PDB file as gemmi writes it, atoms N, CA and C in Angstrom:
CRYST1    1.000    1.000    1.000  90.00  90.00  90.00 P 1                      
ATOM      1  N   MET A   1     -13.747  -9.332 -12.512  1.00  0.00           N  
ATOM      2  CA  MET A   1     -13.165  -8.701 -11.342  1.00  0.00           C  
ATOM      3  C   MET A   1     -13.415  -8.814  -9.954  1.00  0.00           C  
ATOM      4  N   ARG A   2     -12.790  -8.662  -9.546  1.00  0.00           N  
ATOM      5  CA  ARG A   2     -12.760  -8.306  -8.104  1.00  0.00           C  
ATOM      6  C   ARG A   2     -13.462  -6.843  -7.209  1.00  0.00           C  
ATOM      7  N   SER A   3     -14.327  -7.191  -6.733  1.00  0.00           N  
ATOM      8  CA  SER A   3     -15.465  -5.739  -5.845  1.00  0.00           C  
ATOM      9  C   SER A   3     -13.929  -4.912  -5.445  1.00  0.00           C  
ATOM     10  N   LEU A   4     -14.460  -3.904  -4.840  1.00  0.00           N  
ATOM     11  CA  LEU A   4     -13.487  -2.656  -4.295  1.00  0.00           C  
ATOM     12  C   LEU A   4     -13.628  -3.183  -2.767  1.00  0.00           C  
ATOM     13  N   PRO A   5     -12.952  -3.589  -1.620  1.00  0.00           N  
ATOM     14  CA  PRO A   5     -12.751  -3.494  -0.403  1.00  0.00           C  
ATOM     15  C   PRO A   5     -13.664  -2.245   0.246  1.00  0.00           C  
ATOM     16  N   ASP A   6     -14.644  -2.308   1.110  1.00  0.00           N  
ATOM     17  CA  ASP A   6     -15.164  -0.814   2.100  1.00  0.00           C  
ATOM     18  C   ASP A   6     -13.963   0.181   2.630  1.00  0.00           C  
ATOM     19  N   THR A   7     -12.942  -0.469   3.176  1.00  0.00           N  
ATOM     20  CA  THR A   7     -12.326   0.902   4.143  1.00  0.00           C  
ATOM     21  C   THR A   7     -10.989   0.620   3.252  1.00  0.00           C  
ATOM     22  N   VAL A   8      -9.861   1.741   3.149  1.00  0.00           N  
ATOM     23  CA  VAL A   8      -8.974   2.041   2.635  1.00  0.00           C  
ATOM     24  C   VAL A   8      -7.963   1.242   3.290  1.00  0.00           C  
ATOM     25  N   GLU A   9      -7.910   0.606   4.393  1.00  0.00           N  
ATOM     26  CA  GLU A   9      -7.084  -0.399   5.274  1.00  0.00           C  
ATOM     27  C   GLU A   9      -7.465  -1.898   4.477  1.00  0.00           C  
ATOM     28  N   ASP A  10      -8.233  -2.322   4.044  1.00  0.00           N  
ATOM     29  CA  ASP A  10      -8.741  -3.054   3.675  1.00  0.00           C  
ATOM     30  C   ASP A  10      -8.239  -3.354   1.805  1.00  0.00           C  
ATOM     31  N   LEU A  11      -8.264  -1.955   1.834  1.00  0.00           N  
ATOM     32  CA  LEU A  11      -8.171  -1.725   0.184  1.00  0.00           C  
ATOM     33  C   LEU A  11      -6.498  -1.762  -0.242  1.00  0.00           C  
ATOM     34  N   LEU A  12      -5.644  -1.070   0.829  1.00  0.00           N  
ATOM     35  CA  LEU A  12      -4.425  -1.621   0.993  1.00  0.00           C  
ATOM     36  C   LEU A  12      -3.689  -3.121   0.986  1.00  0.00           C  
ATOM     37  N   ASP A  13      -4.449  -3.840   2.137  1.00  0.00           N  
ATOM     38  CA  ASP A  13      -4.247  -4.910   2.365  1.00  0.00           C  
ATOM     39  C   ASP A  13      -4.075  -6.065   0.666  1.00  0.00           C  
ATOM     40  N   ASP A  14      -5.389  -5.518   0.289  1.00  0.00           N  
ATOM     41  CA  ASP A  14      -5.669  -6.226  -0.795  1.00  0.00           C  
ATOM     42  C   ASP A  14      -4.892  -5.668  -1.903  1.00  0.00           C  
ATOM     43  N   LEU A  15      -4.450  -4.637  -2.322  1.00  0.00           N  
ATOM     44  CA  LEU A  15      -3.475  -4.091  -3.193  1.00  0.00           C  
ATOM     45  C   LEU A  15      -1.785  -5.005  -2.969  1.00  0.00           C  
ATOM     46  N   GLU A  16      -1.570  -4.984  -1.377  1.00  0.00           N  
ATOM     47  CA  GLU A  16      -0.227  -5.312  -0.469  1.00  0.00           C  
ATOM     48  C   GLU A  16      -0.126  -7.295  -1.241  1.00  0.00           C  
ATOM     49  N   THR A  17      -1.210  -7.824  -1.564  1.00  0.00           N  
ATOM     50  CA  THR A  17      -1.337  -9.422  -1.417  1.00  0.00           C  
ATOM     51  C   THR A  17      -1.605  -9.528  -2.913  1.00  0.00           C  
ATOM     52  N   HIS A  18      -1.989  -8.880  -3.715  1.00  0.00           N  
ATOM     53  CA  HIS A  18      -1.934  -9.120  -5.307  1.00  0.00           C  
ATOM     54  C   HIS A  18      -0.612  -8.317  -6.409  1.00  0.00           C  
ATOM     55  N   TYR A  19      -0.170  -7.336  -5.439  1.00  0.00           N  
ATOM     56  CA  TYR A  19       1.217  -6.915  -6.039  1.00  0.00           C  
ATOM     57  C   TYR A  19       2.348  -6.744  -5.135  1.00  0.00           C  
ATOM     58  N   PRO A  20       2.545  -8.258  -4.434  1.00  0.00           N  
ATOM     59  CA  PRO A  20       3.569  -8.509  -3.160  1.00  0.00           C  
ATOM     60  C   PRO A  20       5.519  -7.838  -4.560  1.00  0.00           C  
ATOM     61  N   PRO A  21       5.823  -7.351  -3.684  1.00  0.00           N  
ATOM     62  CA  PRO A  21       6.807  -6.922  -3.965  1.00  0.00           C  
ATOM     63  C   PRO A  21       8.272  -8.482  -4.538  1.00  0.00           C  
ATOM     64  N   LEU A  22       8.452  -8.071  -5.694  1.00  0.00           N  
ATOM     65  CA  LEU A  22       9.286  -9.073  -6.593  1.00  0.00           C  
ATOM     66  C   LEU A  22      10.217  -8.836  -7.506  1.00  0.00           C  
ATOM     67  N   CYS A  23      11.146  -9.948  -7.415  1.00  0.00           N  
ATOM     68  CA  CYS A  23      12.613 -10.078  -8.280  1.00  0.00           C  
ATOM     69  C   CYS A  23      11.940  -9.834  -9.709  1.00  0.00           C  
ATOM     70  N   LYS A  24      13.362  -9.213 -10.507  1.00  0.00           N  
ATOM     71  CA  LYS A  24      12.794  -9.466 -11.519  1.00  0.00           C  
ATOM     72  C   LYS A  24      12.617 -11.029 -12.592  1.00  0.00           C  
ATOM     73  N   ASP A  25      11.896 -11.559 -13.215  1.00  0.00           N  
ATOM     74  CA  ASP A  25      11.258 -12.937 -14.071  1.00  0.00           C  
ATOM     75  C   ASP A  25      12.333 -12.540 -15.029  1.00  0.00           C  
ATOM     76  N   PRO A  26      13.272 -13.413 -15.382  1.00  0.00           N  
ATOM     77  CA  PRO A  26      14.099 -13.621 -16.585  1.00  0.00           C  
ATOM     78  C   PRO A  26      13.034 -13.502 -17.929  1.00  0.00           C  
ATOM     79  N   SER A  27      12.111 -13.202 -17.820  1.00  0.00           N  
ATOM     80  CA  SER A  27      11.037 -14.098 -19.072  1.00  0.00           C  
ATOM     81  C   SER A  27      10.740 -12.289 -19.211  1.00  0.00           C  
ATOM     82  N   GLU A  28      10.406 -11.302 -18.271  1.00  0.00           N  
ATOM     83  CA  GLU A  28       9.981 -10.129 -18.821  1.00  0.00           C  
ATOM     84  C   GLU A  28      11.170  -9.088 -18.737  1.00  0.00           C  
ATOM     85  N   THR A  29      10.392  -7.767 -19.570  1.00  0.00           N  
ATOM     86  CA  THR A  29      11.360  -6.727 -19.401  1.00  0.00           C  
ATOM     87  C   THR A  29      11.824  -6.403 -18.953  1.00  0.00           C  
ATOM     88  N   LEU A  30      12.739  -5.355 -18.932  1.00  0.00           N  
ATOM     89  CA  LEU A  30      12.978  -4.163 -18.174  1.00  0.00           C  
ATOM     90  C   LEU A  30      11.604  -3.072 -17.749  1.00  0.00           C  
ATOM     91  N   GLU A  31      11.281  -3.050 -18.752  1.00  0.00           N  
ATOM     92  CA  GLU A  31      10.158  -2.469 -18.809  1.00  0.00           C  
ATOM     93  C   GLU A  31       8.719  -2.645 -18.240  1.00  0.00           C  
ATOM     94  N   GLN A  32       8.772  -3.576 -18.108  1.00  0.00           N  
ATOM     95  CA  GLN A  32       8.113  -4.502 -17.899  1.00  0.00           C  
ATOM     96  C   GLN A  32       8.034  -4.590 -16.138  1.00  0.00           C  
ATOM     97  N   HIS A  33       8.969  -5.092 -15.585  1.00  0.00           N  
ATOM     98  CA  HIS A  33       9.594  -5.131 -14.543  1.00  0.00           C  
ATOM     99  C   HIS A  33       9.031  -3.618 -13.535  1.00  0.00           C  
ATOM    100  N   TYR A  34       9.881  -2.889 -14.087  1.00  0.00           N  
ATOM    101  CA  TYR A  34       9.779  -1.401 -14.048  1.00  0.00           C  
ATOM    102  C   TYR A  34       8.530  -0.815 -13.585  1.00  0.00           C  
ATOM    103  N   ASN A  35       7.759  -1.159 -14.242  1.00  0.00           N  
ATOM    104  CA  ASN A  35       6.063  -0.370 -14.265  1.00  0.00           C  
ATOM    105  C   ASN A  35       5.868  -0.975 -13.378  1.00  0.00           C  
ATOM    106  N   TYR A  36       5.914  -2.464 -12.999  1.00  0.00           N  
ATOM    107  CA  TYR A  36       5.390  -3.399 -11.702  1.00  0.00           C  
ATOM    108  C   TYR A  36       6.359  -2.800 -10.383  1.00  0.00           C  
ATOM    109  N   ALA A  37       7.154  -2.617 -10.542  1.00  0.00           N  
ATOM    110  CA  ALA A  37       7.935  -2.143  -9.435  1.00  0.00           C  
ATOM    111  C   ALA A  37       7.503  -0.678  -8.954  1.00  0.00           C  
ATOM    112  N   GLY A  38       7.109   0.014  -9.720  1.00  0.00           N  
ATOM    113  CA  GLY A  38       6.409   1.230  -9.897  1.00  0.00           C  
ATOM    114  C   GLY A  38       5.173   1.211  -8.846  1.00  0.00           C  
ATOM    115  N   GLN A  39       4.188   0.335  -9.574  1.00  0.00           N  
ATOM    116  CA  GLN A  39       2.628  -0.107  -8.976  1.00  0.00           C  
ATOM    117  C   GLN A  39       3.200  -0.602  -7.096  1.00  0.00           C  
ATOM    118  N   VAL A  40       4.274  -1.197  -7.014  1.00  0.00           N  
ATOM    119  CA  VAL A  40       4.587  -1.744  -5.806  1.00  0.00           C  
ATOM    120  C   VAL A  40       5.008  -0.748  -4.921  1.00  0.00           C  
ATOM    121  N   GLN A  41       5.866   0.392  -5.123  1.00  0.00           N  
ATOM    122  CA  GLN A  41       6.485   1.231  -4.723  1.00  0.00           C  
ATOM    123  C   GLN A  41       5.016   2.309  -4.382  1.00  0.00           C  
ATOM    124  N   LEU A  42       4.353   2.836  -5.403  1.00  0.00           N  
ATOM    125  CA  LEU A  42       3.030   3.461  -4.806  1.00  0.00           C  
ATOM    126  C   LEU A  42       2.406   2.517  -4.167  1.00  0.00           C  
ATOM    127  N   ILE A  43       2.004   1.557  -3.920  1.00  0.00           N  
ATOM    128  CA  ILE A  43       1.350   0.830  -2.827  1.00  0.00           C  
ATOM    129  C   ILE A  43       1.653   1.134  -1.440  1.00  0.00           C  
ATOM    130  N   ALA A  44       3.039   1.102  -1.796  1.00  0.00           N  
ATOM    131  CA  ALA A  44       4.225   1.368  -0.312  1.00  0.00           C  
ATOM    132  C   ALA A  44       3.791   2.632   0.383  1.00  0.00           C  
ATOM    133  N   ASP A  45       3.990   3.484  -0.629  1.00  0.00           N  
ATOM    134  CA  ASP A  45       3.675   4.981  -0.124  1.00  0.00           C  
ATOM    135  C   ASP A  45       2.516   5.550   0.531  1.00  0.00           C  
ATOM    136  N   LEU A  46       1.302   5.001  -0.178  1.00  0.00           N  
ATOM    137  CA  LEU A  46      -0.205   4.543  -0.026  1.00  0.00           C  
ATOM    138  C   LEU A  46      -0.201   4.417   1.389  1.00  0.00           C  
ATOM    139  N   ARG A  47       0.878   2.986   2.023  1.00  0.00           N  
ATOM    140  CA  ARG A  47       0.317   2.582   3.144  1.00  0.00           C  
ATOM    141  C   ARG A  47       1.160   3.523   3.481  1.00  0.00           C  
ATOM    142  N   ALA A  48       2.177   3.712   3.649  1.00  0.00           N  
ATOM    143  CA  ALA A  48       3.025   4.629   4.794  1.00  0.00           C  
ATOM    144  C   ALA A  48       2.495   5.740   5.136  1.00  0.00           C  
ATOM    145  N   ARG A  49       1.493   6.524   3.867  1.00  0.00           N  
ATOM    146  CA  ARG A  49       0.687   7.765   4.345  1.00  0.00           C  
ATOM    147  C   ARG A  49      -0.266   7.086   5.470  1.00  0.00           C  
ATOM    148  N   TYR A  50      -1.026   6.307   4.768  1.00  0.00           N  
ATOM    149  CA  TYR A  50      -2.180   6.264   6.027  1.00  0.00           C  
ATOM    150  C   TYR A  50      -1.378   4.786   6.800  1.00  0.00           C  
ATOM    151  N   ASP A  51      -0.729   4.655   7.391  1.00  0.00           N  
ATOM    152  CA  ASP A  51       0.127   4.855   8.150  1.00  0.00           C  
ATOM    153  C   ASP A  51       0.619   5.521   9.781  1.00  0.00           C  
ATOM    154  N   TRP A  52       0.888   6.416   8.949  1.00  0.00           N  
ATOM    155  CA  TRP A  52       1.303   7.875   9.084  1.00  0.00           C  
ATOM    156  C   TRP A  52       0.180   8.397   9.861  1.00  0.00           C  
ATOM    157  N   THR A  53      -0.694   8.898   9.053  1.00  0.00           N  
ATOM    158  CA  THR A  53      -2.185   9.330   9.439  1.00  0.00           C  
ATOM    159  C   THR A  53      -2.686   8.751  10.307  1.00  0.00           C  
ATOM    160  N   HIS A  54      -3.161   7.196  10.376  1.00  0.00           N  
ATOM    161  CA  HIS A  54      -3.902   6.984  11.697  1.00  0.00           C  
ATOM    162  C   HIS A  54      -2.833   6.994  12.562  1.00  0.00           C  
ATOM    163  N   GLU A  55      -1.799   6.886  12.453  1.00  0.00           N  
ATOM    164  CA  GLU A  55      -0.806   7.179  14.167  1.00  0.00           C  
ATOM    165  C   GLU A  55      -0.870   8.354  14.712  1.00  0.00           C  
ATOM    166  N   ASN A  56      -1.033   9.522  13.668  1.00  0.00           N  
ATOM    167  CA  ASN A  56      -0.865  10.979  14.206  1.00  0.00           C  
ATOM    168  C   ASN A  56      -2.728  11.182  14.856  1.00  0.00           C  
ATOM    169  N   HIS A  57      -3.852  10.682  14.351  1.00  0.00           N  
ATOM    170  CA  HIS A  57      -4.784  11.035  14.916  1.00  0.00           C  
ATOM    171  C   HIS A  57      -4.926   9.708  15.846  1.00  0.00           C  
ATOM    172  N   ARG A  58      -4.327   9.117  16.019  1.00  0.00           N  
ATOM    173  CA  ARG A  58      -4.595   8.126  17.411  1.00  0.00           C  
ATOM    174  C   ARG A  58      -3.770   8.969  18.416  1.00  0.00           C  
ATOM    175  N   MET A  59      -2.580   9.680  18.231  1.00  0.00           N  
ATOM    176  CA  MET A  59      -2.028  10.512  19.377  1.00  0.00           C  
ATOM    177  C   MET A  59      -2.857  11.526  19.736  1.00  0.00           C  
ATOM    178  N   GLU A  60      -3.557  11.981  18.832  1.00  0.00           N  
ATOM    179  CA  GLU A  60      -4.278  13.460  18.734  1.00  0.00           C  
ATOM    180  C   GLU A  60      -5.408  13.240  19.769  1.00  0.00           C  
ATOM    181  N   SER A  61      -6.206  11.728  19.660  1.00  0.00           N  
ATOM    182  CA  SER A  61      -7.206  11.453  20.312  1.00  0.00           C  
ATOM    183  C   SER A  61      -6.706  11.328  21.903  1.00  0.00           C  
ATOM    184  N   ILE A  62      -5.194  10.857  21.849  1.00  0.00           N  
ATOM    185  CA  ILE A  62      -5.057  10.381  23.644  1.00  0.00           C  
ATOM    186  C   ILE A  62      -4.502  11.610  24.349  1.00  0.00           C  
ATOM    187  N   LEU A  63      -3.673  12.815  23.597  1.00  0.00           N  
ATOM    188  CA  LEU A  63      -3.614  13.648  24.047  1.00  0.00           C  
ATOM    189  C   LEU A  63      -4.745  15.120  24.122  1.00  0.00           C  
ATOM    190  N   LYS A  64      -6.131  14.221  23.222  1.00  0.00           N  
ATOM    191  CA  LYS A  64      -7.423  15.159  24.207  1.00  0.00           C  
ATOM    192  C   LYS A  64      -7.850  14.179  25.312  1.00  0.00           C  
ATOM    193  N   GLU A  65      -7.403  13.466  25.604  1.00  0.00           N  
ATOM    194  CA  GLU A  65      -7.995  12.959  26.806  1.00  0.00           C  
ATOM    195  C   GLU A  65      -7.425  13.106  27.736  1.00  0.00           C  
ATOM    196  N   THR A  66      -6.092  13.768  27.755  1.00  0.00           N  
ATOM    197  CA  THR A  66      -5.356  13.730  29.172  1.00  0.00           C  
ATOM    198  C   THR A  66      -5.528  15.758  29.412  1.00  0.00           C  
TER     199      THR A  66                                                      
END                                                                             
């Protein structure tokens, strides 16, 4: 078992590495593929929320400096 990374960004990088978007393999069932696709979508949603939050915090700190 892999240990958890120390930061949210490292965790997302790790998840994206281990769960890349894939086309359906002929040997997997549709249910298996839907399950995997759901995991990939969850990771993509988390990445989008993280990036949005990180960008907003960066913008807030820039605006406070002006």
